[in-house]
N, C-alpha and C positions, 0 to 999 in steps of 0.2 A: 899424685892424686889429681892435680889440675888437668894433667894430660888425660886421665881416665874420665874426669867429669866432662871435658871437652869432647871426647870420643862418644860418650853416652848422649850428650846434648846433640851432637851432630847426627847420631843415629836416630834420635827421637824426631828431630826436625826432618830428616830424610824420610822417615816413615810417614810423618804428617804431610810432607810435600807429595809423596806418592799417593796417599789417601785423597788429598785435595785434587790431585791430577786425575785420579780415577773418578771422583765425584764430578769434576768439570767435564770429563769425557762422557760420562753418562748423560749429563744435560745437553751436551753438544750432539750426541747421537739421537737423543729424543727430539731435539729441535730439527735435526736433519731429517728424521723420520716424518715429522709433522710437515716439513716443507715438501718432502717427497710425496706424501699423501695428497697435499694440495695440488702439486704438479700433475699427478695422475688423475685427480678429480677433474682438473681443467682439460686434460687430454680426453678423458671419458666424455665430458660434456661436448667438446668439440667434435668427437666422433659421432655422438648422437645427433648433433646439429647437421653434420654432413650427411648422415643417413636419412634424416628427415628431408633435407633439401633434395637428395637423390630420389626419394619417394615422391615428392611433389613434382619433380621434373618428369618422372616416369608417368605419373597421372596425367600431366599436361600432354606428354607425347601420345599417350593412349587416346586422350580426348581429340587431339589433332588427327590421329589416324582414323578414329571413328567418324569425325566430321568429314574427312577426306573421302572415306568410303561412302558416306551418305551422299555427298555431292557427286561422286562417281556414279552411283546408282541412279540418281536423279538425271544426270547427264545422259546415261545410257537409255533411260526411259524416254527422255525427250527425243533423242536421236531415233529410237525405235518408232515413236509416234510420227516423226517427220519422214521417216523412210516409207511409211504407208501411203503417203501422198494425201491428197484431199479426200475427205470422206463426206458423206451426206450428214446433215444435222441429226437425223434420227439414229444413225449408227453411233455418232458421238454421244448422244443422250443415252442410248442403250448401254454403252460402255460405262458411262458415269453412274448408272443405276445398278451395276453388277454387285458391288460391295454392299450397298444398303439392302438390296433384295435378298442377297444370300444371308445377310444378318437376320432379316425378318423371317426368312424361311427356317433358318437354324433355330431361332427362338420359338417358332411355331411347332417345329418338330420336338423341341425340348419340352414345351408345355404339354404336347400330346403324350409324350413318354411319361412325364411327371403325373399326368392325370390317369393314365391307363395302367401303369405298372403297379404291381403289388410288392415289388422288391425295392426297398429303399436304396440299396447299393447302386442299382441301375439308374434310378432317378438322380441320385447325388452325382454319379459319374457324368450323366448327361448335362446337368447344370454346370458342373465344373468345366466340361469341354466347351459348352456354349459361352461361358464367361471368358475362358481363356482365349477362345477364337475371337470373340468380339473385342476384347482389350488388345489383342495382338493386331487385328486388322486395322483398328482405328488408332491405337497407340503408336503404330509404326509411322503414322503421318502426323503425330503430335509435334508441336514445337520442341526443339532440343533445349537442353539445360543452358544456363547462362555461361558456363565454361565454354561450351561449344560455340555459342554465339559470339563470344569475344574473339575467337580465332579468325 
């Protein structure tokens, strides 16, 4: 009988030990899963930061290229002016007046179209074209943004 009782007690303790091992394993797996989630979260954040840094780097490179192109265009313009040699003052002044005169002429034509036409679509198209041309002509010579000036 003692032998039977010892066998039964050993079996019960064995089952309890197995159950406790399984419960402990469950908590270990859960903790491991939480740690894995945290690790992947950090990896994801690091990946996002790397992508953001690359994006900023690309923007800076584009700004440098744009600034370089602007300087190249200015240099070509200056060289073209220098290649012409010396000009008389009235020629230089006439060349300086081309853009403003064209702008005034464009807006005079736009005003004439606006006043004469009965079709709103044509008037709106003329105003759109005049505005776009004016902003492009003078906006092209506007100071560049602070990013371009830092370069």
